[in-house]
N, CA, C, O and the ligand as a Tripos MOL2 file, in Angstrom:
@<TRIPOS>MOLECULE
protein
  201   199    51     0     0
PROTEIN
NO_CHARGES

@<TRIPOS>ATOM
      1 N           6.5240   16.8900  -15.4870 N.3       1 MET1
      2 CA          6.4780   15.5700  -14.8490 C.3       1 MET1
      3 C           5.2040   14.8460  -15.2610 C.2       1 MET1
      4 O           4.1030   15.3960  -15.2180 O.2       1 MET1
      5 N           5.3890   13.6230  -15.6530 N.am      2 VAL2
      6 CA          4.2500   12.8130  -16.1090 C.3       2 VAL2
      7 C           3.5010   12.2750  -14.9040 C.2       2 VAL2
      8 O           4.1120   11.8460  -13.9240 O.2       2 VAL2
      9 N           2.1920   12.2970  -14.9760 N.am      3 ALA3
     10 CA          1.3750   11.7520  -13.8890 C.3       3 ALA3
     11 C           1.6100   10.2550  -13.7850 C.2       3 ALA3
     12 O           1.4960    9.5200  -14.7660 O.2       3 ALA3
     13 N           1.9370    9.8280  -12.5950 N.am      4 GLN4
     14 CA          2.1770    8.4100  -12.3960 C.3       4 GLN4
     15 C           0.9290    7.7440  -11.8650 C.2       4 GLN4
     16 O           0.1620    8.3300  -11.1010 O.2       4 GLN4
     17 N           0.7470    6.5280  -12.2790 N.am      5 LYS5
     18 CA         -0.3660    5.7620  -11.7420 C.3       5 LYS5
     19 C          -0.0230    5.3590  -10.3150 C.2       5 LYS5
     20 O           1.0690    4.8690  -10.0260 O.2       5 LYS5
     21 N          -0.9810    5.5780   -9.4460 N.am      6 LYS6
     22 CA         -0.7270    5.3030   -8.0430 C.3       6 LYS6
     23 C          -1.6110    4.1650   -7.5560 C.2       6 LYS6
     24 O          -2.7370    3.9720   -8.0150 O.2       6 LYS6
     25 N          -1.0660    3.4340   -6.6260 N.am      7 VAL7
     26 CA         -1.8600    2.4250   -5.9510 C.3       7 VAL7
     27 C          -1.7520    2.6870   -4.4550 C.2       7 VAL7
     28 O          -0.7680    3.2530   -3.9770 O.2       7 VAL7
     29 N          -2.7640    2.2730   -3.7390 N.am      8 ALA8
     30 CA         -2.7680    2.4730   -2.2970 C.3       8 ALA8
     31 C          -2.2970    1.2010   -1.6040 C.2       8 ALA8
     32 O          -2.4910    0.0890   -2.0940 O.2       8 ALA8
     33 N          -1.6720    1.4010   -0.4490 N.am      9 LEU9
     34 CA         -1.3310    0.2720    0.4030 C.3       9 LEU9
     35 C          -2.2730    0.3020    1.6000 C.2       9 LEU9
     36 O          -2.2740    1.2530    2.3810 O.2       9 LEU9
     37 N          -3.0680   -0.7430    1.7310 N.am     10 ALA10
     38 CA         -4.0620   -0.7910    2.7890 C.3      10 ALA10
     39 C          -3.6170   -1.7350    3.8970 C.2      10 ALA10
     40 O          -3.1040   -2.8260    3.6470 O.2      10 ALA10
     41 N          -3.8280   -1.2880    5.1140 N.am     11 CYS11
     42 CA         -3.5240   -2.1180    6.2760 C.3      11 CYS11
     43 C          -4.3800   -3.3750    6.2330 C.2      11 CYS11
     44 O          -5.5930   -3.2940    6.0420 O.2      11 CYS11
     45 N          -3.7610   -4.5280    6.4080 N.am     12 SER12
     46 CA         -4.5050   -5.7830    6.3380 C.3      12 SER12
     47 C          -5.2850   -6.0390    7.6210 C.2      12 SER12
     48 O          -6.1200   -6.9420    7.6740 O.2      12 SER12
     49 N          -5.0140   -5.2450    8.6540 N.am     13 VAL13
     50 CA         -5.7060   -5.4360    9.9280 C.3      13 VAL13
     51 C          -6.9700   -4.5730    9.9800 C.2      13 VAL13
     52 O          -8.0580   -5.0870   10.2380 O.2      13 VAL13
     53 N          -6.8340   -3.2750    9.7370 N.am     14 CYS14
     54 CA         -7.9840   -2.3720    9.8660 C.3      14 CYS14
     55 C          -8.4920   -1.8890    8.5110 C.2      14 CYS14
     56 O          -9.5720   -1.3010    8.4400 O.2      14 CYS14
     57 N          -7.7600   -2.1170    7.4590 N.am     15 GLY15
     58 CA         -8.2290   -1.7620    6.1290 C.3      15 GLY15
     59 C          -7.9710   -0.3370    5.7120 C.2      15 GLY15
     60 O          -8.3600    0.0590    4.6140 O.2      15 GLY15
     61 N          -7.3200    0.4560    6.5610 N.am     16 SER16
     62 CA         -7.0460    1.8370    6.2100 C.3      16 SER16
     63 C          -6.0020    1.9250    5.1060 C.2      16 SER16
     64 O          -5.0170    1.1870    5.0970 O.2      16 SER16
     65 N          -6.2390    2.8360    4.1810 N.am     17 ARG17
     66 CA         -5.2630    3.0420    3.1100 C.3      17 ARG17
     67 C          -4.2770    4.1080    3.5700 C.2      17 ARG17
     68 O          -4.5180    5.3070    3.4320 O.2      17 ARG17
     69 N          -3.1930    3.6540    4.1040 N.am     18 ASN18
     70 CA         -2.2610    4.5700    4.7600 C.3      18 ASN18
     71 C          -1.1960    5.1190    3.8250 C.2      18 ASN18
     72 O          -0.6160    6.1680    4.1050 O.2      18 ASN18
     73 N          -0.9350    4.4510    2.7500 N.am     19 TYR19
     74 CA          0.1560    4.8660    1.8740 C.3      19 TYR19
     75 C          -0.2780    4.7750    0.4220 C.2      19 TYR19
     76 O          -1.1060    3.9440    0.0490 O.2      19 TYR19
     77 N           0.2920    5.6360   -0.3710 N.am     20 THR20
     78 CA          0.1430    5.4870   -1.8200 C.3      20 THR20
     79 C           1.5310    5.4180   -2.4190 C.2      20 THR20
     80 O           2.4430    6.1380   -2.0130 O.2      20 THR20
     81 N           1.6670    4.5520   -3.3780 N.am     21 ILE21
     82 CA          2.9440    4.3870   -4.0530 C.3      21 ILE21
     83 C           2.7150    4.4250   -5.5490 C.2      21 ILE21
     84 O           1.5920    4.2540   -6.0250 O.2      21 ILE21
     85 N           3.7650    4.6450   -6.2680 N.am     22 ALA22
     86 CA          3.6670    4.6190   -7.7250 C.3      22 ALA22
     87 C           3.5050    3.1760   -8.1810 C.2      22 ALA22
     88 O           4.2290    2.2880   -7.7310 O.2      22 ALA22
     89 N           2.5590    2.9540   -9.0680 N.am     23 ALA23
     90 CA          2.3420    1.6120   -9.5920 C.3      23 ALA23
     91 C           3.4980    1.2280  -10.5040 C.2      23 ALA23
     92 O           4.0160    2.0460  -11.2640 O.2      23 ALA23
     93 N           3.8820   -0.0160  -10.4090 N.am     24 ASN24
     94 CA          4.9350   -0.5220  -11.2610 C.3      24 ASN24
     95 C           4.3360   -1.4860  -12.2770 C.2      24 ASN24
     96 O           3.9380   -2.5930  -11.9150 O.2      24 ASN24
     97 N           4.2670   -1.0840  -13.5350 N.am     25 PRO25
     98 CA          3.6260   -1.9310  -14.5550 C.3      25 PRO25
     99 C           4.3700   -3.2300  -14.8050 C.2      25 PRO25
    100 O           3.8190   -4.1610  -15.3920 O.2      25 PRO25
    101 N           5.6140   -3.2980  -14.3630 N.am     26 ASN26
    102 CA          6.3900   -4.5240  -14.5880 C.3      26 ASN26
    103 C           6.1400   -5.5720  -13.5150 C.2      26 ASN26
    104 O           6.5660   -6.7210  -13.6320 O.2      26 ASN26
    105 N           5.4630   -5.1650  -12.4990 N.am     27 ARG27
    106 CA          5.2260   -6.0880  -11.3890 C.3      27 ARG27
    107 C           3.7560   -6.4910  -11.3940 C.2      27 ARG27
    108 O           2.8730   -5.6400  -11.2910 O.2      27 ARG27
    109 N           3.5020   -7.7640  -11.5110 N.am     28 GLN28
    110 CA          2.1220   -8.2400  -11.6350 C.3      28 GLN28
    111 C           1.5570   -8.6910  -10.3010 C.2      28 GLN28
    112 O           0.3640   -8.5310  -10.0420 O.2      28 GLN28
    113 N           2.3960   -9.2460   -9.4660 N.am     29 GLU29
    114 CA          1.8770   -9.7570   -8.2010 C.3      29 GLU29
    115 C           1.5740   -8.6060   -7.2550 C.2      29 GLU29
    116 O           2.1070   -7.5070   -7.4080 O.2      29 GLU29
    117 N           0.7340   -8.8620   -6.2980 N.am     30 ARG30
    118 CA          0.3280   -7.8560   -5.3520 C.3      30 ARG30
    119 C           1.4290   -7.6240   -4.3130 C.2      30 ARG30
    120 O           1.9580   -8.5590   -3.7120 O.2      30 ARG30
    121 N           1.7430   -6.3750   -4.1320 N.am     31 LEU31
    122 CA          2.7810   -6.0320   -3.1740 C.3      31 LEU31
    123 C           2.2540   -6.1820   -1.7480 C.2      31 LEU31
    124 O           1.1540   -5.7410   -1.4160 O.2      31 LEU31
    125 N           3.0760   -6.8190   -0.9200 N.am     32 GLU32
    126 CA          2.7390   -6.9000    0.4970 C.3      32 GLU32
    127 C           3.9560   -6.4470    1.2690 C.2      32 GLU32
    128 O           5.0620   -6.9470    1.0610 O.2      32 GLU32
    129 N           3.7470   -5.5010    2.1580 N.am     33 ILE33
    130 CA          4.8860   -4.9200    2.8520 C.3      33 ILE33
    131 C           4.4840   -4.5330    4.2680 C.2      33 ILE33
    132 O           3.3530   -4.1230    4.5250 O.2      33 ILE33
    133 N           5.4320   -4.6730    5.1660 N.am     34 LYS34
    134 CA          5.2010   -4.2800    6.5560 C.3      34 LYS34
    135 C           5.4050   -2.7760    6.6940 C.2      34 LYS34
    136 O           6.4750   -2.2480    6.3890 O.2      34 LYS34
    137 N           4.3630   -2.1030    7.1550 N.am     35 LYS35
    138 CA          4.4590   -0.6650    7.3600 C.3      35 LYS35
    139 C           3.7260   -0.2920    8.6260 C.2      35 LYS35
    140 O           2.8930   -1.0360    9.1430 O.2      35 LYS35
    141 N           4.0720    0.9010    9.1110 N.am     36 PHE36
    142 CA          3.4320    1.3580   10.3340 C.3      36 PHE36
    143 C           2.0330    1.8640   10.0450 C.2      36 PHE36
    144 O           1.8340    2.6970    9.1610 O.2      36 PHE36
    145 N           1.0650    1.3580   10.7930 N.am     37 CYS37
    146 CA         -0.3100    1.8370   10.6850 C.3      37 CYS37
    147 C          -0.6090    2.7070   11.8850 C.2      37 CYS37
    148 O          -0.4960    2.2620   13.0270 O.2      37 CYS37
    149 N          -0.9910    3.9520   11.6280 N.am     38 LYS38
    150 CA         -1.2330    4.8670   12.7450 C.3      38 LYS38
    151 C          -2.5360    4.5470   13.4660 C.2      38 LYS38
    152 O          -2.7480    4.9750   14.6010 O.2      38 LYS38
    153 N          -3.4020    3.7960   12.8060 N.am     39 TYR39
    154 CA         -4.6630    3.4200   13.4570 C.3      39 TYR39
    155 C          -4.4580    2.2220   14.3730 C.2      39 TYR39
    156 O          -4.9980    2.1680   15.4780 O.2      39 TYR39
    157 N          -3.6680    1.2600   13.8980 N.am     40 CYS40
    158 CA         -3.3400    0.1020   14.7240 C.3      40 CYS40
    159 C          -2.2070    0.4210   15.6860 C.2      40 CYS40
    160 O          -2.0090   -0.2890   16.6720 O.2      40 CYS40
    161 N          -1.4640    1.4840   15.4070 N.am     41 GLN41
    162 CA         -0.3280    1.9130   16.2080 C.3      41 GLN41
    163 C           0.7410    0.8430   16.2920 C.2      41 GLN41
    164 O           1.3700    0.6600   17.3340 O.2      41 GLN41
    165 N           0.9390    0.1520   15.2170 N.am     42 LYS42
    166 CA          2.0040   -0.8380   15.1510 C.3      42 LYS42
    167 C           2.2830   -1.1580   13.6930 C.2      42 LYS42
    168 O           1.5640   -0.7220   12.7940 O.2      42 LYS42
    169 N           3.3310   -1.9190   13.4770 N.am     43 TYR43
    170 CA          3.6390   -2.3500   12.1190 C.3      43 TYR43
    171 C           2.7330   -3.5110   11.7450 C.2      43 TYR43
    172 O           2.6430   -4.5130   12.4540 O.2      43 TYR43
    173 N           2.0770   -3.3500   10.6310 N.am     44 THR44
    174 CA          1.1850   -4.3940   10.1490 C.3      44 THR44
    175 C           1.4890   -4.6550    8.6790 C.2      44 THR44
    176 O           2.1940   -3.8870    8.0250 O.2      44 THR44
    177 N           0.9490   -5.7380    8.1860 N.am     45 LEU45
    178 CA          1.1060   -6.0460    6.7740 C.3      45 LEU45
    179 C           0.1680   -5.1670    5.9560 C.2      45 LEU45
    180 O          -1.0350   -5.1190    6.2110 O.2      45 LEU45
    181 N           0.7250   -4.4800    4.9830 N.am     46 HIS46
    182 CA         -0.0710   -3.6630    4.0900 C.3      46 HIS46
    183 C          -0.0870   -4.2990    2.7090 C.2      46 HIS46
    184 O           0.9270   -4.8040    2.2270 O.2      46 HIS46
    185 N          -1.2400   -4.2640    2.0920 N.am     47 ARG47
    186 CA         -1.3820   -4.8550    0.7690 C.3      47 ARG47
    187 C          -1.7530   -3.7930   -0.2390 C.2      47 ARG47
    188 O          -2.4690   -2.8340    0.0460 O.2      47 ARG47
    189 N          -1.2420   -4.0070   -1.4110 N.am     48 GLU48
    190 CA         -1.5420   -3.1140   -2.5250 C.3      48 GLU48
    191 C          -3.0030   -3.2460   -2.9360 C.2      48 GLU48
    192 O          -3.5410   -4.3500   -3.0140 O.2      48 GLU48
    193 N          -3.6290   -2.1200   -3.1930 N.am     49 THR49
    194 CA         -4.9960   -2.1330   -3.7210 C.3      49 THR49
    195 C          -4.9820   -1.5020   -5.1040 C.2      49 THR49
    196 O          -4.1190   -0.6770   -5.4060 O.2      49 THR49
    197 N          -5.9170   -1.8810   -5.9290 N.am     50 ARG50
    198 CA         -5.9740   -1.3280   -7.2870 C.3      50 ARG50
    199 C          -7.3460   -0.7450   -7.5550 C.2      50 ARG50
    200 O          -7.5950   -0.2300   -8.6450 O.2      50 ARG50
    201 ZN         -4.2710   -0.7590   10.6230 Zn       51 ZN51
@<TRIPOS>BOND
     1     1     2 1
     2     2     3 1
     3     3     4 2
     4     3     5 am
     5     5     6 1
     6     6     7 1
     7     7     8 2
     8     7     9 am
     9     9    10 1
    10    10    11 1
    11    11    12 2
    12    11    13 am
    13    13    14 1
    14    14    15 1
    15    15    16 2
    16    15    17 am
    17    17    18 1
    18    18    19 1
    19    19    20 2
    20    19    21 am
    21    21    22 1
    22    22    23 1
    23    23    24 2
    24    23    25 am
    25    25    26 1
    26    26    27 1
    27    27    28 2
    28    27    29 am
    29    29    30 1
    30    30    31 1
    31    31    32 2
    32    31    33 am
    33    33    34 1
    34    34    35 1
    35    35    36 2
    36    35    37 am
    37    37    38 1
    38    38    39 1
    39    39    40 2
    40    39    41 am
    41    41    42 1
    42    42    43 1
    43    43    44 2
    44    43    45 am
    45    45    46 1
    46    46    47 1
    47    47    48 2
    48    47    49 am
    49    49    50 1
    50    50    51 1
    51    51    52 2
    52    51    53 am
    53    53    54 1
    54    54    55 1
    55    55    56 2
    56    55    57 am
    57    57    58 1
    58    58    59 1
    59    59    60 2
    60    59    61 am
    61    61    62 1
    62    62    63 1
    63    63    64 2
    64    63    65 am
    65    65    66 1
    66    66    67 1
    67    67    68 2
    68    67    69 am
    69    69    70 1
    70    70    71 1
    71    71    72 2
    72    71    73 am
    73    73    74 1
    74    74    75 1
    75    75    76 2
    76    75    77 am
    77    77    78 1
    78    78    79 1
    79    79    80 2
    80    79    81 am
    81    81    82 1
    82    82    83 1
    83    83    84 2
    84    83    85 am
    85    85    86 1
    86    86    87 1
    87    87    88 2
    88    87    89 am
    89    89    90 1
    90    90    91 1
    91    91    92 2
    92    91    93 am
    93    93    94 1
    94    94    95 1
    95    95    96 2
    96    95    97 am
    97    97    98 1
    98    98    99 1
    99    99   100 2
   100    99   101 am
   101   101   102 1
   102   102   103 1
   103   103   104 2
   104   103   105 am
   105   105   106 1
   106   106   107 1
   107   107   108 2
   108   107   109 am
   109   109   110 1
   110   110   111 1
   111   111   112 2
   112   111   113 am
   113   113   114 1
   114   114   115 1
   115   115   116 2
   116   115   117 am
   117   117   118 1
   118   118   119 1
   119   119   120 2
   120   119   121 am
   121   121   122 1
   122   122   123 1
   123   123   124 2
   124   123   125 am
   125   125   126 1
   126   126   127 1
   127   127   128 2
   128   127   129 am
   129   129   130 1
   130   130   131 1
   131   131   132 2
   132   131   133 am
   133   133   134 1
   134   134   135 1
   135   135   136 2
   136   135   137 am
   137   137   138 1
   138   138   139 1
   139   139   140 2
   140   139   141 am
   141   141   142 1
   142   142   143 1
   143   143   144 2
   144   143   145 am
   145   145   146 1
   146   146   147 1
   147   147   148 2
   148   147   149 am
   149   149   150 1
   150   150   151 1
   151   151   152 2
   152   151   153 am
   153   153   154 1
   154   154   155 1
   155   155   156 2
   156   155   157 am
   157   157   158 1
   158   158   159 1
   159   159   160 2
   160   159   161 am
   161   161   162 1
   162   162   163 1
   163   163   164 2
   164   163   165 am
   165   165   166 1
   166   166   167 1
   167   167   168 2
   168   167   169 am
   169   169   170 1
   170   170   171 1
   171   171   172 2
   172   171   173 am
   173   173   174 1
   174   174   175 1
   175   175   176 2
   176   175   177 am
   177   177   178 1
   178   178   179 1
   179   179   180 2
   180   179   181 am
   181   181   182 1
   182   182   183 1
   183   183   184 2
   184   183   185 am
   185   185   186 1
   186   186   187 1
   187   187   188 2
   188   187   189 am
   189   189   190 1
   190   190   191 1
   191   191   192 2
   192   191   193 am
   193   193   194 1
   194   194   195 1
   195   195   196 2
   196   195   197 am
   197   197   198 1
   198   198   199 1
   199   199   200 2
@<TRIPOS>SUBSTRUCTURE
     1 MET1         2 RESIDUE 1 A MET
     2 VAL2         6 RESIDUE 1 A VAL
     3 ALA3        10 RESIDUE 1 A ALA
     4 GLN4        14 RESIDUE 1 A GLN
     5 LYS5        18 RESIDUE 1 A LYS
     6 LYS6        22 RESIDUE 1 A LYS
     7 VAL7        26 RESIDUE 1 A VAL
     8 ALA8        30 RESIDUE 1 A ALA
     9 LEU9        34 RESIDUE 1 A LEU
    10 ALA10       38 RESIDUE 1 A ALA
    11 CYS11       42 RESIDUE 1 A CYS
    12 SER12       46 RESIDUE 1 A SER
    13 VAL13       50 RESIDUE 1 A VAL
    14 CYS14       54 RESIDUE 1 A CYS
    15 GLY15       58 RESIDUE 1 A GLY
    16 SER16       62 RESIDUE 1 A SER
    17 ARG17       66 RESIDUE 1 A ARG
    18 ASN18       70 RESIDUE 1 A ASN
    19 TYR19       74 RESIDUE 1 A TYR
    20 THR20       78 RESIDUE 1 A THR
    21 ILE21       82 RESIDUE 1 A ILE
    22 ALA22       86 RESIDUE 1 A ALA
    23 ALA23       90 RESIDUE 1 A ALA
    24 ASN24       94 RESIDUE 1 A ASN
    25 PRO25       98 RESIDUE 1 A PRO
    26 ASN26      102 RESIDUE 1 A ASN
    27 ARG27      106 RESIDUE 1 A ARG
    28 GLN28      110 RESIDUE 1 A GLN
    29 GLU29      114 RESIDUE 1 A GLU
    30 ARG30      118 RESIDUE 1 A ARG
    31 LEU31      122 RESIDUE 1 A LEU
    32 GLU32      126 RESIDUE 1 A GLU
    33 ILE33      130 RESIDUE 1 A ILE
    34 LYS34      134 RESIDUE 1 A LYS
    35 LYS35      138 RESIDUE 1 A LYS
    36 PHE36      142 RESIDUE 1 A PHE
    37 CYS37      146 RESIDUE 1 A CYS
    38 LYS38      150 RESIDUE 1 A LYS
    39 TYR39      154 RESIDUE 1 A TYR
    40 CYS40      158 RESIDUE 1 A CYS
    41 GLN41      162 RESIDUE 1 A GLN
    42 LYS42      166 RESIDUE 1 A LYS
    43 TYR43      170 RESIDUE 1 A TYR
    44 THR44      174 RESIDUE 1 A THR
    45 LEU45      178 RESIDUE 1 A LEU
    46 HIS46      182 RESIDUE 1 A HIS
    47 ARG47      186 RESIDUE 1 A ARG
    48 GLU48      190 RESIDUE 1 A GLU
    49 THR49      194 RESIDUE 1 A THR
    50 ARG50      198 RESIDUE 1 A ARG
    51 ZN51       201 GROUP 0 **** ****
């Protein structure tokens, strides 16, 4: 298995990097997705970090 480039998804509220996903080289814009943050204890907007 080839090592995939990973990016983190950081909570936009508290800044915690709660998720890592495989980077998609075909996608240039920054991913923003609603995910559960265990620190905020609710669904918040998470942004891709590089
Ligand atoms: Zn949070």
